Structure formats: C-alpha cells, structure tokens
N, C-alpha and C positions, 0 to 999 in steps of 0.2 A: 447709075446711082451708086454712091459710095456706101460700103458696108459700115455699120456702126462700130466704133472702136470698143474693144473689151479690155479692161485693165487687168493687170496681173492678179489683183485681189479677186476680181470677178471670176477669172479663170480658175483660181484655187477653190472658190466657193462652188462653182459648177462641178469641178472635179470631185469635191467632197460629197456634194449632193448625189452625183452619179454613183459614187462608191456606196453611199448609204442605201440608195435604191437597189443596187445590185445585191448588197448583203441582205436586204429585206426579202427580195424575191427568192434568192437561193436558200435563205434560211427558213422559208415558210414550210411548215409541217404539212405533209400530205394527209388528207382525211380519207380513210379507207372505208369501203363498204364491208359490212359484216359478211362472213362467208356462208350465210344461210339466208333463206327467204321465208317470210312469215306464212305465205300461202302453202308451204309444204308441211305445216303443222296443224293438227286439229285444235279446236278452241281450248281444250283442256291440256294441251301440250306446250311446253316451253323449253327453251335452252337453259342450261345451267353451267356454272363455272365457279371457281374460287381462286384465291390468290395462288399464283404459281410458286411453290416453295421447294421445288426439287429440280434436278437436271443441272446442266452446265451453266456457267455465267452468261453465255450467249442466249440462253433460254429464259433468263430470269424475268424478263418483261413479257414473256409469251403467255398463252392461254391454252388450257385443256378444256374443250367444250363438248358436253354431252347433252342429254335431254331428259326431261321428266314429264310426268302427266299427273293431273290431280285425280285421285281415286275418290269419287263422290260416295261410293258405297262404304268405304272405310275412313273417309275424311282425312286424307293424308296425301302428301306429295311422294311419288315413288318413281324409280327408274325402270320399273318393270311394266310390261304391257299387261292388259287385262287378261286374266286366266293364265298367266305365266306359270309354267311348271318349274318349281324350285326344289325338286326332290334332292335330298342330301345337300341342300344349299347350292347346288350346281345351277348357275345361270348361263345358259347358252346365249350366243350373240343375238339370235333372232328374237329372244324374249326381252330385250331391252328396248326402251322407247326410241332412242335416237338411231338405232342401227338401220342403215340403208337410206338415211336422209340425204338428199342432194347437197353437195358442197359447191360453192361458187367462188370464182376468182375475186379477190378484194381489190385488184388493181391490174392494169395492163402490165405485161412483162414478157420476158424471154426465158424459157426453160433451159437451165444449165446443168441439171442433174435430176434423175428420176428413177423410179422402179414401179412396176405396175402389176406384177404377177406373183409376188411373194405369198406363200401360203398363210392362211389366217390362223390366229389363236382360236382354240375351240370354245373358250368360255371366259368368264370374268374371274378376277381374283376373289377369293373368299377371305373375309376378315379372319385373321388368326392362323391362316395356313402357313406352311413352311416356306419362308422367304428364299432359302437357299435352293430348295428343290425346284422351285419355279414351275410347278406342274400346270399352271394355267396358260403358259405360253407354248408355242409350237416348238418341237424338238430342235428345229434348225436355228433357233435363237435362244434356246434355254441356257446354253453355255456361251455367255456374251463374248469372251475373248476368242472363241473358235466358231463364232456364228457364221452362217453362210447366206444370211439375208440381212438387209439393212436394219438398224435399230428403229428407223422411221417406218419400217414396213413398206407399204406402197405409198409413195410420196412424190411431191414435186418440189424442186428447188428453183425459184424464179427470181431473176434479176430485174430490177426496175431502172428506169432511165436516170435516176438520181444517185445510183450506186448502191442503194440498199438491196437487200436480198431477203425473201420470205421463204419459209418452209411450211408446206402443208403435209401432215403425216397421218399414217395408220389407216389408209383407205381400203375398201374391200377389193380383193384381187379382181383384175380385169375391168374395173370401172373407170380408171383413168383413160381418157381417149388415146388411141394409138398415135394420133398425130401430135399429141403432146408428149408422149413417151414411146417412141417407136422401137421397143424391144419387148420380147415375149418370154424371155428366160425367167425362171422362178427363183433360182439361187445363183450365188456367185460361182460355184463350181460348174454349173451349166454354162456359164459365160466363159469358162476356161481360166478363171482366176484361182490361184492356189493360196491367196491370202486376202485379207480385208483391204479393199482399195482405200487410198487416202481420203480422209474426210467422210468415209463410209458412203461414197457415191462414185461409181466409175464414170469417167468422162464419156460424153456422147460423141465418140470418134466417128468421123465420116458422115455425120448428119448435119446438114447446113440449115441454119435458120432462115436462109434466103429462099428456100422452097416455100411457095405460098401455103400458108396455114400450118406449116410444121413448126413446132416448138414455140409458137407465138400465142400468148394468152391475152384475151380481152376481158376487161372488168365485167363481172356479171356472168361470164361464161361458166357453164357447168363443167367441173373438172374431176368429179368422182363422187363416190358415196361413202358416208361415214362408216368406218369399220373398226376392226380390232386386229390389225396386222402389226408385226414388229414388236418392239419392247413396250408393251401396252398392258394395262391391268383391266381393260374392258373397253367396249366400243366408245370411241371419242375422236375428236379432231384436235390435233396439236398444231398450233401456229406460233411462230416467233419470227421476228425481223432483226437483222443485224446490219450495221454499217461498218464494213470491215470486220473487226473482231468484237465490236461493241454492240451490246444489246440496244435496240431502239424501241421506245414506247409505241404502241399502236393506237392511234387516235381514230375514232370512227365518225363518219359524217352524220349518221343517225343511229338510233337504238334507245331502248328503255330497259330499266332494270328494277327489280323488286327483291326485298328480303323474302325468305321462304317461311311461311307460317302454315302449319297443318290445318288451322281453323279458318284459313282464308283461301278459298279456291281461285280468287280473281286477282289478288296481288295489289300492292300499293306502288304504282309505277312512277319512276323518276327518269327524266331524259338524261342521257350522257352524250348528246350530240356535240360534236367537235371536241371530244375528250376520250380518255381511255375508259375501259370497262371499270366501273366503281366497285371493285372487289372489297374495298375497305368498308362498305356499308354493312357488312356482316362479318362475324368471326368465322363463319363457315361458308357454305355455298350460297350463291344468289341465283335468282332467275333472270334470264335475258329474253327479250322479245325482239326478234329481227324485223325490220320493216318489210312490207310486202311490195311487190312490183307495182309501180305507179301506172295503172292502165286507164283507159278512157272512163271507166266507171267501176265501182265496187258495190255489189248489191247483196243484201241479206234480208231474209224474211223470217219472222217469228223468233227473233233474237231475244233471249231472256234478259229483261231489263236489269236484273241483278248484276250482270257482267258488263253492262254498257259503259260504265265509267272507264273501266280498264280498256275496253275495246276502242272507245273514243280516243284515248291517248295513243293507242297503237296506230290508228288510222291517221291521226294528226302527225305523228312521227313519220309516217310513210309518205306524207305530202298531199293527203286528200283533204277535201272540205265536204261537209254534208250539204246536200241539195234537197233531200226529202227525208222526213221523219214522220212515221205513222205509228202512234201508240194504240194498243188495244189490250183488253184483259179477257182471257178465255180460260176456262177451267181453273179459275183462281190464280192464274199466273199472268203478270203483266209482261207484254212482249213489245218489241219494236221492229217495224219494217223500215229499212233505210237504203238510201242511194247516196253514194259519195262519188265525187269527181275530183280531178287534180285541182289543187288550190291555185287560184289566179287572182284573188282579191283579198283584202282584209275582211275577216269575218268573225262572228261570234255565234255560238250555239248553246242552247240550254234545253234540258228536259226535266221532267218530274217537278215542274214548278207549281206552287199553289197560285191561286188567283192574284194574291197580293204580290208574290214574288215575280210573277209574270209581268205585272204592271211596272214594278220597280226596275226589272231588267230592260223593259221597253223604254222607260224614261231615261235610264242611264245610257242606253245605246243611242237614242235620239240625240242626246247632248253631245255625243262624240261623232255625229255625222253618219250613223248607221241607220238603215231602214230594215224592217222585217221583209224577208223574201219568201218565207214559208212559216205557217202557223198550224198547230194541231192541238186538239183536246181529246182526252180519253179518260175513262173511268179506271180507278184503282181501288184497292181495299181501303185506302186512306182518303178517298174522295176523288173529285175531278182533278186531273193534272194537265199541264200544258207543256208543249214543246215549241221552240221557236228558233229560226235561223235568221241572223242578221248579216247584211253585207254593207260595206262602206261604199255607197254610190249615190250620185245625185239623181234621185227618182222620187216622184211624188207617191206617197203611200197613205192609205186610209185603213185603219184596223179597229176591231172591236172584239171583246171576248165576254163570255158568260151572258150572251144576249138572249132575250126572249124572242119567240117567232115574230112578234110585232116589231121589236127593235131591229131585228134582222131585215125585215122588209123596209123599214125606214132608212137603213144604211144602204140598201140597194138603190133607193131613190136618190140619196145623197151622192152616191158614187156616179150614177148616171148624169146628174147635174154637173159634176166635176169632170166628166169625160174619162172616168176611170173604168178599168176592167177587173173582174174578179180573178183572184189567184188561188185562194183557199177558202173553203166553206166547210168547216169541220163541225160535226154535230155529235153531242152526247145525250143520252136519255137519262134524266135524273128524276126519280120519284114520279115517273110517268109523264114528265115534261121534257120537251126538246130544248137544249141550250146550244147556242151558236157561237163559234169562234171564226172570225172572217178576216180576209185581207184583200185589199184592192190596190192596184198599181195604175199609175198614169202611163199606160201603154196600150197599143192597138192590137187586139186579138180578133178584130172583126165583130160581126154580130154575135152576141152571146146569150146564153140562157142558163139559169140555175134551176135545178130540180133537187129538192132536199128531202123528200118524203117518199121516195120510190120503193116499192116492194121489189123482190127479185124479178117477178113477171113484168112489172111496170118498167123496170130498168131495161129489160130486153126489148120491150116495145118502143120505149123512148129512144134507145140507142139506134134502132132501125129507122125510126121516123126522122131523127135529127141527122143521121147519115144521109138519108134521102134528100134532106134540105141543105146538105153541104156543111153540116156542123159535125165536129168530132170531139171526143172527150179530152179535156186538158187537165181535168182534176177529178178525183174519185175518192170518196170516203164511205165507210160502212159502219153501221151500228145496229144494235138490237133495241126495238121499241115495241112495247105491248106484246112481247113474245114473238115478234116477227122481224125478219131481217129487212133492214132499210138501207138504201143507198143515196148518197148525195153526189151530184155530178155537175160539172161545168162543161157545157158544150160551146164550141167557138168555131167560127167560119175561117179564121186565120190561125190555125195551130202551127207549131213549128214544122209539122209534116202531116200530110193526109194519108201516108202509108202506115196504117194502124192495125194492130192486132190486140184484141181485148178478150179477157176471160174472167169469169167470176164463179163463186160457189166451189172453189178449189180446196182440196186438202193440202197440207204442207207438201206431201209427196207429189201431188198433181201439179202444184205450182212450180216445183223444181223441174218437172218434166217439160212443162211449157217454156220455162225460162231457158233451159238447155236448148230446146228446139229453136226458139226465136233468136237466141244468142248465136246459134250456128248459122242463122240466116241473116246475120248482121243487123238485127233489130236491137236497139237500146231499150232498157227498161225505163219507162217514163214515170210510172208510179206503181205503188203497191199499197193495198189497204187490207187490214184484217177486221173482221166483224167484231166490234167492241161489245162485250156482253154475251157472246155466243158460248154455248156450253163446250164446244170444241174449237180448235183453230180452223178458221175458214177464211180464204183469201180471194182477192180480186186483183187484177193487174192490167196495165196497158203498156204496150211496146210500140216503138216507132223506129223508122229509118228514113 
C-alpha cells in the first residue's frame, strides 16, 4: 500500500503544531503541594503569612509561613500557645503555635545542599529591640559576615527535574532526616572551613544520589520540623523557588486563605487552588489552611455547627465529599457528626436548611440530575433544620420531610409498591409530636425493617433479635421524646457487610475510644448519631469491615 503524499505546506503546518505542543507542555507551570498538612493542626490553629517584602531578589516571590491559634477566652488570633510565659516579653520557641509542626516536601527532587544540626536561636525578636545587637539570634550567626552557620539555619536545597530549585529554611536541629542531609556537623568550622562557603552551602562532596534513598525527596515526604535556626526572627518556614537566578512564583494545587479578624474565630475562606498564595487580600498577615491527607474516610463527632461552613470548605479543598451528616442539639449547642470520603462523583450538600429551603434545594438539584443520597433533620434554637447530600447519578429516589407518623407509614407502603428500600429515617420531636424526614432508593438491601420509636432498652433487644434473624443496622438516628432517649434504625439482610460493631449511650470521650479501637482493627465508621435534645452530648455508632 502506498503511503499518502504530504505536501510541503502540510509538513510546515505539522512542524508548527508540534512546536506549539512542545512549548505548551514545557511552559506548563507546576502546581505544588503546600509544605504543611491540615491534620497536624488543631481546629483553632491555622497557618499564617504575608507579602514577602525583605531578603534578596531571588526570595522576592517566596513565603515566610508560621502559625496562629484563635484564643476563645480573649477573642483574638495569637501566635502564642495557651498559657505561654511572656515574662519581660521574652517568647521562647516552644511557646509559639507553629514550633515543631511537621514540614513536607512540595515536590519530588534531589538535595543539592543542606545543613541539619545548626544550633537554634533561643527566642523570637521583640518589637523595638536593638536591631544591631541582634540578641534574639544565636551567637554563631549574630555577626552575619563572620557567621559559622548558614543564614538558612537547618535547610534543604532541592533541584527539580525542570531546572527549578527550592529552599526550605530554619528547621529544628536534627529533624531533617540524615538520608536527606548526611552530615552531623553543627558549624562551618567543625567542617574544617575557615570561611563561608560559596552560596552559603558547602557541596555534598563524595555523596552520591545514586545510593537508594539518599538525597532523593518525594512529594509529601516529611523533611523536618518548623523551627527558628539561622537568620530568623522567630519560628517559621521560609520557602522560595528560583529558575537560575530568577525568582519563580509558587503556585499551589490546593489551599484556602482568609483575612484575619479577631471577632471571627472561623474565617471567611477563599480557594487559591492553581494559584499563588493571595497575600494581597490583606494589607497585613492572612490565614492559610493546608489541605489534609486524602484518606479512605474522615470522621468527626460533636463538631460545633458554628464552625462547619469553614470546615466544609477545608474538606472540599482537600478532595473529600460528605456521605453522612447527623445534626443534633445538646446543652444548647447544635453539633454535627460527619463522615467524608474521597470525592468520586458530582455532588452537592447543604445543612441548616429551613423546610422551605430544603424543598427549594431539592427541586433545584432534581432539575440538574441530582438525587438525595442522605437526609437528616434536627432541632435548633431557631426551629427544625435539615441537612441533605445530593449526588449526580441515575437512581430512583423517593423522599419526604416534616411528615406525621401517619404520612411516614403511607410512604413506607408507597416505597414497597415501587420496590424501593429505605436509606434514611430521621426523626425529631417537636411539641411532643414526632416528625419524620425519610429517603428511599431503588436498590436492593434485602429484607428490611424500620423501627423508629425504640427506647434504649428496646434498641438493645431489637438489635439482638434482628441479628439473630440475619438483619443488621444500616441506618441509625437518635432523639429525645417525652423525656426519654429514642432510636430509629433500619435493619437489612443485605448490608454492605455483616462484620459489624455497634455501640450506643456513649460520651464524646467514650465514642473516641471505640472509634480508635475499631479503626485500629480496620473497621470503617458506617454511621454516627447524637441524641437530639439530650441535656449532654450522647452518641451511638456503627462500624463495618
């Protein structure tokens, strides 16, 4: 067979197209991971940074990142830990929020320069103190021209495969892994140097990156702890990237940022995914929230609903979707129990909805091809509220909310006629009357049974009898009615797994103990419920594997 002829013009067009493609690929900007992980910070702790306005030209697009916490007692954001001793305004490293937080590699690379045992500065800079005396830094670096430790303190200099280079600076002595920096000397003179080495980092002579594991960094690898070594005014991580001598912007794959307001403990978070840190959103410092590691599930119980909107944005930024939301009010505080999993479909989720808003969101979602996959109702100081999770999938669904007991029974009959199975049966007690919010799907869970008025004793007995009959709980909800704890449950003969652990009547601390135990045995949390209307927080849970 003869090959088709290609004209000179066609060859030129192909050549141009190939050139454009090559330029597009090579010119694509790398999206970095933030060098911190959300799970290493408490709920009231966040990262903080501001526009980098000092240092050399190569550092101009870098960042100095430390951490803050919200002090609920004094209603303010602060860099000090709780009960920090600030006698004479002296702030030691251990009394700052970010000190000792793990640092992670933002990208794969090869270490080309490092230091790991430089002595640390004893404290932070005090506003107004003598800038020339520099008493806040270690004596070995106090006199910059004659220093015997690097200005970056304990650091890693890492080359990437596209020719760019990143510097991670100021880490705690000894926390950079030896395989990434195989030298233990503390100062240049201990290394036998009588002057500052070029570029302030001695070459790694005689150390080969071909040795497995040596000098090779993988994205997400822990590379050290946030410290206060080198030319530093307090515990922080400095990062900057260069391409040759030119500063390079650092764009991140994920991350959210907020302005700092002392009257706002939760923040107003905006995503900067695929972009640089938005330091221009404030004239001063801003808050950062690093995404957490995307694991098989993320579980929280008793989360204060006041902070849920911010936490929701954090988990979405981290790549999760909600699969379970359980609202309840105890001791005059509305809380949420939640289970999140890696996002794998298009979804929507809402909470704290009034009845009208719930119906509106349901109608809007239906028009776009979404169905409810989980519904919940709960009491608040402002009345009954609803939570719902929608996913875009072709599956028959039947739902109702604010139903009387009689309407609930009618819907059970309708669902059976349509060959549907129950998914959610949430109950609230309002004015001595039970109100139902329910959901059914066109799917097979085998033989099933709904019980919605069980006392604690009745739940124990029913659980045992249903288990003996080959049915296991696939849904559980709890509420207070006529001064007594009540449970709603769906038992089914074809659950996702018959290997089940279930507990109820738990304090928050007890729930955490059982969660830790079952998680260690490779059980996943299937559901969590809190007793709505109980005078104290009281939980039940089901785990499966």
